[in-house]
C-alpha positions as CSV (number, residue, x, y, z in Angstrom):
1,M,-2.7,36.8,-14.7
2,N,-3.3,34.1,-17.3
3,T,-5.5,31.3,-16.0
4,T,-3.1,28.7,-17.4
5,I,-0.3,30.1,-15.3
6,I,-2.6,30.3,-12.2
7,S,-3.7,26.7,-12.5
8,L,0.0,25.6,-12.9
9,I,1.2,27.6,-9.9
10,I,-1.7,26.3,-7.7
11,F,-1.0,22.7,-8.8
12,I,2.8,22.9,-8.1
13,L,2.3,24.6,-4.7
14,T,-0.3,22.0,-3.8
15,Y,2.1,19.2,-4.8
16,I,5.0,20.7,-2.9
17,V,3.0,21.2,0.4
18,I,1.6,17.6,0.1
19,A,5.1,16.3,-0.4
20,T,6.4,18.1,2.8
21,E,3.7,16.3,4.9
22,K,3.7,19.4,7.2
23,V,0.0,20.0,6.5
24,N,-2.9,17.5,6.2
25,R,-3.0,16.5,2.5
26,T,-6.8,16.7,2.4
27,V,-6.7,20.3,3.6
28,V,-4.1,21.2,1.0
29,A,-6.0,19.5,-1.8
30,F,-9.2,21.3,-0.9
31,L,-7.5,24.7,-0.5
32,G,-6.0,24.2,-4.0
33,A,-9.4,23.5,-5.4
34,L,-11.0,26.5,-3.7
35,L,-8.2,28.8,-4.9
36,L,-8.9,27.7,-8.5
37,L,-12.5,28.9,-8.0
38,V,-11.4,32.2,-6.3
39,F,-9.1,33.0,-9.2
40,K,-11.9,32.1,-11.7
41,V,-9.9,29.3,-13.5
42,F,-13.3,27.7,-13.8
43,N,-16.7,27.8,-12.1
44,L,-18.2,25.5,-9.5
45,E,-20.2,23.4,-12.1
46,Q,-17.1,22.9,-14.2
47,A,-15.0,22.0,-11.2
48,V,-17.5,19.4,-10.0
49,G,-17.5,17.9,-13.6
50,Y,-13.8,17.0,-13.2
51,I,-14.5,14.8,-10.1
52,S,-14.5,11.1,-11.1
53,W,-17.5,9.9,-9.1
54,E,-17.0,6.4,-10.4
55,T,-13.6,6.3,-8.6
56,I,-15.1,7.8,-5.4
57,G,-17.9,5.2,-5.4
58,L,-15.6,2.2,-6.0
59,L,-13.3,3.3,-3.2
60,F,-16.1,4.0,-0.8
61,G,-17.7,0.6,-1.3
62,M,-14.4,-1.3,-0.9
63,F,-13.4,0.9,2.2
64,L,-16.7,-0.1,3.9
65,I,-16.1,-3.8,3.3
66,V,-12.5,-3.7,4.4
67,S,-13.5,-1.7,7.4
68,A,-15.9,-4.5,8.5
69,L,-13.2,-7.2,7.9
70,S,-10.8,-5.2,10.0
71,D,-13.3,-4.6,12.8
72,S,-14.1,-8.4,12.9
73,G,-10.4,-9.3,13.5
74,F,-9.9,-10.9,10.0
75,F,-6.3,-9.7,9.4
76,S,-5.0,-10.6,12.9
77,Y,-6.6,-14.0,12.6
78,L,-5.1,-14.7,9.2
79,A,-1.6,-13.7,10.2
80,L,-1.6,-15.7,13.4
81,K,-3.2,-18.7,11.7
82,I,-0.5,-18.7,9.0
83,A,2.3,-18.2,11.5
84,R,1.0,-21.3,13.5
85,L,0.7,-23.4,10.4
86,L,4.3,-22.5,9.5
87,K,5.4,-23.5,13.1
88,Y,6.8,-20.0,13.6
89,S,9.8,-20.8,11.3
90,P,11.6,-17.5,10.6
91,T,12.7,-18.7,7.1
92,K,9.1,-19.7,6.2
93,L,7.6,-16.6,7.7
94,F,10.0,-14.4,5.6
95,I,8.8,-16.1,2.4
96,V,5.1,-16.6,3.2
97,F,4.2,-13.3,5.0
98,P,5.2,-11.1,2.0
99,I,3.4,-13.4,-0.4
100,I,0.2,-13.0,1.8
101,T,0.6,-9.2,1.7
102,F,1.1,-9.4,-2.1
103,V,-2.2,-11.4,-2.5
104,L,-4.3,-9.3,-0.1
105,S,-3.1,-6.0,-1.5
106,G,-4.4,-7.1,-4.9
107,F,-7.9,-7.0,-3.6
108,M,-8.0,-4.4,-0.8
109,D,-6.3,-1.3,0.5
110,S,-2.6,-2.0,1.2
111,I,-2.7,0.6,4.0
112,T,-5.1,-1.7,6.0
113,V,-3.1,-4.8,5.1
114,M,0.2,-3.3,6.4
115,L,-1.5,-1.6,9.4
116,F,-2.1,-5.1,10.8
117,F,0.8,-7.1,9.3
118,A,3.5,-4.6,10.5
119,A,2.3,-4.8,14.1
120,L,1.9,-8.6,14.1
121,T,5.2,-9.1,12.4
122,F,6.9,-7.0,15.0
123,E,5.4,-9.1,17.9
124,L,6.2,-12.4,16.2
125,C,9.8,-11.4,15.5
126,R,10.2,-10.2,19.1
127,L,9.1,-13.7,20.3
128,L,11.3,-15.4,17.7
129,K,14.2,-13.1,18.6
130,I,14.8,-11.9,15.0
131,D,15.1,-8.4,13.5
132,P,11.6,-7.4,12.3
133,V,12.8,-4.6,10.0
134,P,13.8,-6.6,6.9
135,L,10.6,-8.6,7.0
136,V,8.4,-5.6,7.4
137,I,10.1,-3.8,4.5
138,T,9.8,-6.9,2.3
139,E,6.1,-7.1,3.2
140,V,5.6,-3.5,2.1
141,V,7.6,-4.0,-1.2
142,L,5.4,-7.1,-2.0
143,A,2.2,-5.3,-0.9
144,N,2.8,-2.4,-3.3
145,T,3.8,-4.8,-6.1
146,G,0.7,-6.9,-5.5
147,G,-1.4,-3.7,-5.5
148,A,-0.4,-3.2,-9.2
149,A,-2.1,-6.5,-10.2
150,T,-5.7,-5.4,-10.1
151,L,-8.0,-2.4,-10.5
152,V,-8.8,-2.1,-6.8
153,G,-5.3,-3.0,-5.5
154,D,-3.9,0.5,-5.4
155,P,-5.6,4.0,-5.7
156,P,-3.4,4.9,-8.8
157,N,-4.9,1.9,-10.6
158,V,-8.5,3.0,-9.7
159,I,-7.7,6.4,-11.2
160,L,-5.9,5.2,-14.3
161,G,-8.4,2.4,-14.9
162,L,-11.7,4.3,-14.5
163,K,-10.5,7.5,-16.1
164,L,-9.2,5.7,-19.2
165,G,-11.8,2.9,-19.5
166,F,-10.0,-0.2,-18.2
167,F,-11.6,-2.6,-15.7
168,F,-10.8,-5.3,-13.2
169,N,-10.3,-8.1,-15.7
170,D,-8.0,-5.9,-17.8
171,F,-5.6,-5.3,-14.9
172,V,-5.7,-8.9,-13.8
173,I,-4.9,-10.3,-17.3
174,H,-2.2,-7.8,-18.3
175,N,-0.7,-6.5,-15.0
176,G,-1.3,-9.6,-13.0
177,P,1.3,-12.0,-14.6
178,I,3.9,-9.2,-14.7
179,T,3.5,-8.4,-11.0
180,I,3.8,-12.0,-10.0
181,I,7.2,-12.3,-11.8
182,A,8.4,-8.9,-10.5
183,G,7.2,-9.7,-7.0
184,A,9.0,-13.1,-7.1
185,A,12.2,-11.4,-8.2
186,A,12.0,-8.7,-5.4
187,L,11.2,-11.4,-2.8
188,A,14.1,-13.5,-3.9
189,Y,16.5,-10.6,-3.5
190,C,15.2,-9.6,-0.1
191,F,15.4,-13.2,1.1
192,L,18.9,-13.8,-0.2
193,V,20.4,-10.7,1.5
194,N,18.7,-11.6,4.8
195,R,18.7,-15.4,4.9
196,K,21.7,-15.6,7.3
197,K,19.7,-13.6,9.9
198,L,16.8,-16.0,9.9
199,K,18.2,-18.8,12.1
200,P,15.6,-20.1,14.7
201,A,16.4,-18.7,18.1
202,E,17.0,-21.0,21.0
203,H,14.9,-21.0,24.2
204,I,11.8,-19.5,22.6
205,S,9.0,-19.3,25.1
206,K,6.5,-21.9,24.0
207,A,4.0,-20.5,26.5
208,E,4.1,-17.1,24.9
209,L,3.7,-18.6,21.4
210,D,0.7,-20.6,22.6
211,K,-0.9,-17.4,23.7
212,L,-1.1,-16.3,20.1
213,D,-4.4,-18.1,19.5
214,P,-5.8,-17.2,16.1
215,A,-9.4,-17.9,17.3
216,E,-9.1,-15.2,20.0
217,A,-8.2,-12.6,17.3
218,I,-11.8,-12.8,15.9
219,T,-13.9,-10.2,17.7
220,D,-17.2,-10.9,16.0
221,K,-17.7,-14.1,14.0
222,R,-21.1,-13.0,12.5
223,E,-19.5,-9.8,11.3
224,L,-16.6,-11.7,9.8
225,K,-18.9,-14.0,7.8
226,I,-21.0,-11.2,6.5
227,A,-18.0,-9.1,5.5
228,L,-16.3,-12.0,3.8
229,A,-19.5,-12.7,1.9
230,A,-19.8,-9.0,0.8
231,F,-16.1,-9.0,-0.2
232,G,-16.6,-12.2,-2.3
233,V,-19.7,-10.8,-4.0
234,A,-17.9,-7.5,-4.7
235,I,-15.0,-9.3,-6.4
236,I,-17.4,-11.4,-8.5
237,F,-19.3,-8.3,-9.5
238,L,-16.1,-6.5,-10.5
239,I,-15.1,-9.5,-12.7
240,T,-18.5,-10.1,-14.3
241,H,-20.2,-6.6,-14.4
242,I,-19.5,-6.1,-18.1
243,Y,-21.2,-9.4,-18.9
244,I,-24.1,-8.6,-16.5
245,E,-24.7,-5.3,-18.2
246,K,-24.4,-6.8,-21.7
247,Y,-26.5,-10.0,-21.3
248,L,-28.8,-9.2,-18.4
249,H,-29.2,-5.5,-19.2
250,I,-28.7,-4.6,-15.5
251,P,-26.6,-1.4,-15.2
252,L,-24.1,-2.9,-12.8
253,T,-21.3,-0.2,-13.1
254,V,-17.9,-0.5,-11.4
255,P,-18.9,1.7,-8.3
256,L,-22.2,-0.3,-8.0
257,A,-20.2,-3.5,-8.0
258,S,-18.6,-2.5,-4.7
259,M,-21.2,-0.3,-3.1
260,L,-24.2,-2.7,-3.6
261,P,-22.7,-5.6,-1.5
262,A,-21.2,-3.0,0.9
263,F,-24.6,-1.4,1.7
264,I,-26.4,-4.7,1.9
265,M,-23.7,-5.8,4.3
266,L,-24.4,-2.7,6.4
267,V,-28.1,-3.4,6.5
268,I,-27.6,-7.0,7.7
269,L,-25.1,-5.8,10.3
270,G,-27.7,-3.5,11.9
271,K,-26.5,-1.2,14.6
272,K,-23.0,-2.6,14.2
273,S,-22.9,-0.8,10.9
274,E,-22.3,2.5,12.7
275,V,-19.0,1.2,14.0
276,V,-18.0,0.1,10.5
277,I,-18.9,3.4,8.9
278,N,-17.0,5.3,11.6
279,K,-13.8,3.3,10.9
280,V,-13.9,4.3,7.2
281,D,-11.1,6.7,6.2
282,F,-13.3,9.4,4.8
283,E,-10.2,11.7,4.7
284,V,-8.8,9.7,1.8
285,I,-12.1,10.1,-0.1
286,L,-12.2,13.9,0.5
287,F,-8.5,14.1,-0.6
288,F,-9.4,12.5,-3.9
289,I,-12.3,14.9,-4.5
290,G,-10.1,17.9,-3.9
291,L,-7.3,16.5,-6.0
292,F,-9.6,15.8,-9.0
293,V,-10.5,19.5,-9.0
294,V,-6.9,20.7,-8.7
295,V,-5.7,18.4,-11.6
296,G,-8.8,19.3,-13.5
297,G,-7.6,22.9,-13.5
298,L,-4.6,21.8,-15.6
299,E,-6.8,19.9,-18.0
300,H,-9.2,22.8,-18.3
301,T,-6.5,25.4,-19.1
302,G,-4.6,23.2,-21.6
303,V,-1.5,22.5,-19.5
304,I,-2.0,18.7,-19.7
305,K,-2.2,18.9,-23.5
306,T,1.1,20.9,-23.6
307,M,2.8,18.2,-21.4
308,A,1.4,15.4,-23.7
309,D,2.6,17.2,-26.8
310,F,6.1,17.6,-25.3
311,I,6.3,13.9,-24.4
312,T,5.0,12.8,-27.8
313,N,7.5,15.0,-29.7
314,T,10.4,13.8,-27.5
315,F,9.7,10.1,-28.2
316,Q,8.3,10.4,-31.7
317,N,8.2,7.0,-33.4
318,N,10.1,5.5,-30.4
319,H,7.6,3.4,-28.7
320,I,10.0,1.5,-26.5
321,G,11.7,4.7,-25.4
322,L,8.3,6.2,-24.5
323,L,7.1,3.1,-22.6
324,S,10.4,2.9,-20.7
325,A,10.2,6.6,-19.9
326,L,6.6,6.1,-18.6
327,L,7.6,3.1,-16.4
328,W,10.8,4.6,-14.9
329,G,9.6,8.2,-14.8
330,S,6.5,7.0,-12.9
331,G,8.7,4.8,-10.7
332,V,11.2,7.5,-9.7
333,A,8.5,10.2,-9.3
334,S,6.4,7.9,-7.0
335,G,9.4,7.3,-4.9
336,V,9.6,10.9,-3.8
337,I,6.1,12.3,-4.2
338,D,2.6,11.0,-3.5
339,N,1.7,8.6,-6.2
340,V,-2.1,9.5,-6.2
341,P,-1.8,13.0,-7.7
342,F,0.9,11.8,-10.0
343,A,-1.4,9.0,-11.3
344,L,-4.3,11.5,-11.8
345,S,-2.1,13.9,-13.8
346,M,-0.8,11.0,-15.9
347,A,-4.3,9.8,-16.7
348,Y,-5.0,13.1,-18.5
349,V,-1.5,13.0,-20.2
350,L,-2.0,9.5,-21.5
351,A,-5.4,10.3,-22.8
352,D,-3.9,13.2,-24.9
353,I,-0.9,11.2,-26.0
354,A,-3.2,8.4,-27.3
355,K,-4.9,10.8,-29.7
356,V,-1.6,11.1,-31.7
357,A,-1.6,8.6,-34.6
358,V,2.1,7.6,-34.0
359,A,1.7,7.0,-30.3
360,P,1.7,3.4,-28.8
361,A,-1.7,1.9,-27.9
362,L,-3.3,3.5,-24.8
363,A,-3.5,0.1,-23.1
364,I,0.2,-0.6,-23.1
365,M,0.9,3.0,-21.9
366,V,-1.5,2.5,-19.0
367,W,0.2,-0.8,-17.9
368,A,3.6,0.8,-18.0
369,T,2.5,3.9,-16.0
370,S,0.5,1.8,-13.5
371,L,3.4,-0.6,-12.8
372,G,5.9,2.2,-12.4
373,T,3.6,4.3,-10.2
374,D,2.7,1.4,-7.9
375,I,6.0,-0.4,-7.6
376,G,8.2,2.8,-7.7
377,G,6.5,3.9,-4.4
378,N,8.7,1.3,-2.7
379,F,11.9,3.3,-3.2
380,T,11.5,5.5,-0.1
381,P,9.5,5.4,3.2
382,I,7.1,8.1,1.9
383,G,6.7,6.7,-1.6
384,A,3.3,5.1,-0.9
385,S,0.8,5.2,2.0
386,A,1.5,1.6,3.0
387,N,5.2,2.5,3.5
388,V,4.2,5.4,5.8
389,V,1.9,3.1,7.8
390,A,4.5,0.4,8.3
391,Y,7.3,2.9,9.1
392,T,5.1,4.6,11.7
393,A,3.9,1.3,13.2
394,M,7.5,0.3,13.8
395,E,8.3,3.6,15.4
396,K,5.4,3.2,17.8
397,K,6.9,-0.1,18.8
398,G,10.2,1.6,19.5
399,T,12.0,0.5,16.4
400,V,13.2,3.3,14.1
401,I,13.9,2.0,10.6
402,G,15.5,5.1,9.2
403,W,15.7,6.2,5.5
404,G,19.1,4.7,5.0
405,R,18.1,1.3,6.1
406,W,14.9,1.4,4.2
407,I,16.5,2.4,0.9
408,K,19.4,-0.1,1.3
409,L,16.9,-3.0,1.2
410,A,13.9,-1.6,-0.7
411,A,15.6,0.3,-3.5
412,P,17.5,-2.6,-5.0
413,A,14.4,-4.8,-4.7
414,T,12.3,-2.1,-6.4
415,F,14.9,-1.6,-9.1
416,I,14.9,-5.4,-9.9
417,A,11.1,-5.4,-10.0
418,L,11.0,-2.5,-12.4
419,V,13.7,-4.1,-14.7
420,V,11.5,-7.2,-14.9
421,C,8.4,-5.0,-15.6
422,N,10.4,-3.1,-18.3
423,I,11.4,-6.3,-20.1
424,L,7.9,-7.8,-20.0
425,I,6.3,-4.5,-21.2
426,Y,8.7,-4.6,-24.1
427,V,7.7,-8.2,-24.8
428,K,4.0,-7.3,-24.6
429,N,4.5,-4.5,-27.0
430,L,6.6,-6.6,-29.4
431,I,3.9,-9.4,-29.7
432,G,1.0,-6.9,-29.6
433,W,-0.7,-8.4,-26.5
434,Y,-2.0,-5.5,-24.5
């Protein structure tokens, strides 16, 4: 059988099995990679060559730092501190909590952010006697939207950015303003449709609220300070690494920008570093490695080029149509399938489309695809990892959200956010700022 057909079949089957969530996605990705070797689509050396070690390094460094922040109680402290400052007002919480998840998800894994915020939101809403579901869904919608603002905010951005040569500052400058406006529009919608349910409850137990002491959420002050310092240094390095390489001639690449402060942090933490390392989600990193090989099979056999040629011919000399197709196509696709393999496939497709003289600039195509992939994941409970985490956390608390209720609130908010993105992408293309 032709290697092109084999690579395509293996990719499609891998995609389908991952989407069913019946088998661990890391196992599926690795099996797909191994089958490509068994059927001689390429050899081991070629397969390893398709792994983006820059992406793996950046993720690993950020995962270590976020793991330390999580272990020290940072997220619980932050949520409780904000709730107390807002005097536990349901209306203020509904506005401020999603904004916090938006900001945090721009700089760290939205999975970790929602893991803590979903649980704490449930407890606060229980005490305040309001329904936690609308607030949790709004937090997720804003978390995924905020994740689109930076290189490290969402795994699809890491893939698109590092595979195609765009860095932290590029995402902040071009995606950042768009996500702020899109996020504000989505939040406004969610608030308007739920505002009548946010009346302060009577007879709230002050004693129970007083028990929610932010200071008690911190499990290790020393670890918190060290982790925050490492996080700050990593962000500074990600912003300035190009200038450090250019003017100081220090090869501070993107993965080094996160791994260097992360490993210095581990050394300073001493034996506590073992706890931090054990809390890192290595399964995600292994999933990425397997996935790089599976999608690499499509690139190696020319399937990606065929897809790129089809898209280019369909939207020949129609830049607006192509950009809209990338945004909405990515958005809808990410709502029903895992957005990580989709983003990886699109990275290769965009690289091939950009080689055509009549195609839009690669940058504007990256912004459209990134925004669609990240924000479109909000459409369904399985569209992004943060959704699954929040949905599962609520189930563990005895509250089943259900697909119908999720889609009823999240889908219109996501649609509004994508419309805003589409308009602003059109404006960027029109004025040539990308």
